[in-house]
C-alpha positions, 0 to 999 in steps of 0.5 A: 834529502837523500841518504849518501851514507850513515854512521852507527854511533854510541856515546856517554854523556858527561852525566853518564847517560848512554846514547846510541843512534845513527848519523846521517849524511845527506844531500839535497837539491838547492838554488837558494843563497847563491848555491846551486846543485846539491848542498850536503849535510848531516844529523844525528837521530837517536835509536828512540827517535828512530823507533825501529824504522828501516833505512838504506843509502839512497832512501829519502829522509825528512827530518821532522823538527819540534818547535825548539828546533830539535829533531823529534822524528824522521820519515823515510821513503 
């Protein structure tokens, strides 16, 4: 996946917990499910899970999911 944009995000949950992180907008090459070319997607990663890693537009990113399908960490190249 290639980062084509990102948005710094902060919000409060209904129980009052403060969350901050980054919403990533990415593209990915595909040729599955009758879709050819590039697909777009977005996903949110909290600051805790980013763990201070640096990133920029154009970097490759791989989200790492836990067994429950939630993003556990991300790898940037």
